C-alpha positions in Angstrom: 0.0 0.0 0.0 1.4 3.5 -1.0 2.4 5.8 1.9 -0.3 8.3 0.9 -3.0 5.6 1.4 -1.6 4.8 4.8 -2.1 8.3 6.0 -5.7 8.0 5.1 -6.2 5.1 7.5 -7.4 5.5 11.0 -4.5 5.5 13.6 -5.2 2.0 14.8 -5.4 0.5 11.4 -2.3 2.5 10.3 -0.3 1.1 13.1 -1.4 -2.5 12.4 -0.5 -2.1 8.7 2.9 -0.5 9.6 3.7 -3.4 11.8 2.9 -5.8 9.0 5.2 -3.9 6.6 7.9 -4.1 9.4 7.6 -7.9 9.6 7.8 -8.2 5.9 10.9 -6.1 5.7 12.4 -8.2 8.5 11.6 -11.4 6.6 13.3 -9.9 3.4 16.3 -8.9 5.4 16.6 -12.4 7.0 16.2 -14.0 3.5 19.0 -11.7 2.2 21.3 -12.7 5.1 20.6 -16.3 4.4 21.4 -15.8 0.8 24.7 -14.2 1.8 25.6 -17.0 4.1 24.7 -19.6 1.4 26.9 -17.7 -1.1 29.8 -17.6 1.4 29.6 -21.4 1.9 29.6 -21.9 -1.9 32.8 -19.7 -2.1 34.4 -21.7 0.6 33.6 -25.1 -1.0 34.8 -23.8 -4.4 38.1 -22.7 -2.7 38.5 -26.1 -1.0 37.9 -27.8 -4.4 40.6 -25.6 -6.1 43.0 -26.4 -3.3 42.4 -30.2 -3.9 42.5 -29.7 -7.7 45.0 -26.9 -8.3 45.3 -27.7 -12.0 42.1 -26.5 -14.0 42.4 -29.1 -16.6 41.8 -31.9 -14.0 38.5 -30.4 -12.9 37.1 -30.4 -16.5 34.7 -33.0 -17.7 35.5 -32.7 -21.4 38.6 -32.3 -23.6 37.3 -29.2 -25.2 39.7 -26.1 -25.3 42.6 -28.0 -23.8 46.1 -28.3 -25.1 47.5 -31.7 -25.9 49.3 -31.8 -22.6 46.0 -30.9 -20.7 44.1 -33.5 -22.7 46.6 -36.2 -21.8 46.5 -35.2 -18.2 42.7 -35.3 -18.0 42.6 -38.7 -19.8 44.7 -40.2 -17.1 42.9 -38.6 -14.1 39.5 -39.5 -15.5 40.6 -43.1 -16.2 40.6 -42.7 -20.0 43.3 -44.7 -21.4 44.3 -44.7 -25.1 45.6 -48.3 -25.1 43.4 -50.4 -23.0 44.7 -53.9 -22.4 43.1 -56.6 -24.4 41.0 -59.1 -22.6 43.0 -61.9 -24.0 46.1 -60.6 -22.4 44.4 -60.2 -19.0 42.9 -63.7 -19.1 46.0 -65.6 -20.1 47.2 -67.7 -17.2 50.8 -67.4 -16.2 52.8 -70.5 -17.0 54.6 -72.4 -14.2 58.2 -73.4 -15.3 58.7 -77.1 -15.5 60.6 -78.7 -12.8 64.2 -79.2 -13.8 66.8 -76.5 -13.9 65.7 -74.4 -11.0 63.6 -77.0 -9.2 60.0 -76.8 -8.0 60.7 -74.0 -5.4 62.1 -71.7 -8.0 59.1 -72.5 -10.3 56.7 -71.8 -7.5 58.5 -68.5 -6.6 58.3 -67.3 -10.2 54.6 -68.1 -10.2 54.2 -66.0 -7.1 55.8 -63.0 -8.7 55.0 -63.0 -12.5 56.7 -60.3 -14.6 54.7 -57.3 -15.5 52.9 -57.7 -18.8 52.9 -55.1 -21.6 49.5 -53.8 -20.5 50.7 -53.1 -16.9 54.0 -51.6 -18.2 52.0 -49.4 -20.6 49.8 -48.2 -17.7 52.9 -47.4 -15.6 54.4 -45.4 -18.4 51.1 -43.5 -18.8 51.1 -42.7 -15.1 54.7 -41.5 -15.2 54.0 -39.4 -18.4 50.9 -37.8 -16.7 53.1 -36.9 -13.7 55.5 -35.2 -16.0 52.7 -33.3 -17.8 51.2 -32.2 -14.5 54.5 -30.8 -13.3 55.1 -29.1 -16.6 51.7 -27.4 -16.4 52.4 -26.3 -12.9 55.7 -25.0 -14.0 54.1 -23.0 -16.8 52.3 -20.8 -14.2 55.6 -19.4 -13.1 56.7 -16.0 -14.6 58.7 -16.1 -17.8 61.6 -14.3 -16.2 62.0 -17.1 -13.7 62.0 -19.8 -16.4 64.5 -17.8 -18.4 66.8 -17.3 -15.4 66.8 -20.9 -14.5 67.4 -22.0 -18.1 70.3 -19.5 -18.3 71.9 -20.8 -15.2 71.8 -24.4 -16.4 73.3 -23.3 -19.7 76.1 -21.4 -17.9 76.7 -24.5 -15.6 76.9 -26.8 -18.7 79.4 -24.6 -20.5 81.6 -24.5 -17.4 81.5 -28.3 -17.0 81.4 -29.3 -20.6 78.5 -31.8 -20.2 74.8 -32.0 -19.4 73.9 -34.2 -16.5 70.8 -36.4 -16.5 69.2 -34.2 -13.9 69.9 -31.1 -15.8 68.5 -32.7 -19.1 65.2 -33.4 -17.3 65.1 -29.9 -15.9 65.7 -28.4 -19.4 62.8 -30.6 -20.8 60.4 -29.4 -18.1 61.3 -25.7 -18.6 61.1 -26.1 -22.4 57.7 -27.7 -22.0 56.5 -25.0 -19.6 57.4 -22.3 -22.2 55.7 -24.3 -24.9 52.5 -24.4 -22.8 52.7 -20.6 -22.5 52.9 -20.1 -26.2 49.9 -22.5 -26.6 48.0 -20.4 -24.2 48.8 -17.3 -26.1 47.6 -19.0 -29.3 44.3 -20.0 -27.6 43.8 -16.5 -26.3 44.1 -17.5 -22.6 47.4 -15.6 -22.1 49.3 -12.6 -23.5 53.0 -11.6 -23.5 54.5 -8.3 -23.0 57.3 -7.5 -25.5 60.0 -8.3 -23.0 58.2 -11.5 -21.8 57.9 -12.7 -25.4 61.6 -12.2 -26.0 62.5 -14.0 -22.8 60.2 -16.9 -23.7 61.7 -17.2 -27.1 65.2 -17.1 -25.7 64.4 -19.7 -23.1 63.0 -22.0 -25.7 66.0 -21.5 -28.0 68.6 -22.2 -25.2 66.7 -25.3 -24.2 66.4 -26.7 -27.7 70.1 -26.0 -28.3 71.2 -27.9 -25.3 68.9 -30.8 -26.2 70.2 -30.9 -29.7 73.9 -30.3 -29.2 74.4 -32.9 -26.5 74.2 -36.5 -27.0 74.3 -39.3 -24.4 77.7 -40.9 -24.2 78.1 -44.5 -23.2 79.2 -43.4 -19.8 77.2 -41.7 -17.1 77.6 -38.1 -18.4 76.3 -36.2 -21.4 79.1 -34.7 -23.5 79.7 -33.1 -26.8 82.8 -31.6 -28.4 81.0 -28.4 -29.3 81.3 -27.1 -25.7 84.9 -28.4 -25.3 86.1 -26.4 -28.3 87.5 -29.5 -30.1 
């Protein structure tokens, strides 16, 4: 009822009507507070979910708008495997070695611990690949300047020692992959470079690719190449 109409009511009726309006306002305010509390709870739940699933790719239900690395990571986390083991391979019984060379005990022991089949080895390799992809995606969230500095430090160390260690080689692969993820994000319109950042990203990729191409694995434990030795 408009305020003008309220003034036309008798005092007793006006008071009654005003109290009704007051109760209605209280209910509206309480409903608003309830809505705020529910929204705050939703925000908390969303934050908890993001803490449990820090990589956005893992939280998606489809492969749309994902890079190849993100798609592979999602496939593994959602249980989608490209090369599922054939039923025949899973159902084949393991063969007990005939008694003779190693005796019955050796045959029984081998039966207890059968070697991993191709399907299990393939699954293990997929898990390892997924972990590498996940780490590369996390690394790609670091500033380009950090990636460039670390790559430059590795390059300087390699030039001083004259070889690329296994650990350094893995690190170079991760850093190069992280920069590639940034370039993919730029192509997809999810990220943008400043001029300096674009230059640093390009240099980081060039240094990493050069180190990977220049060095070859020797038969020993170290990675060496005559290019850095000046021979």
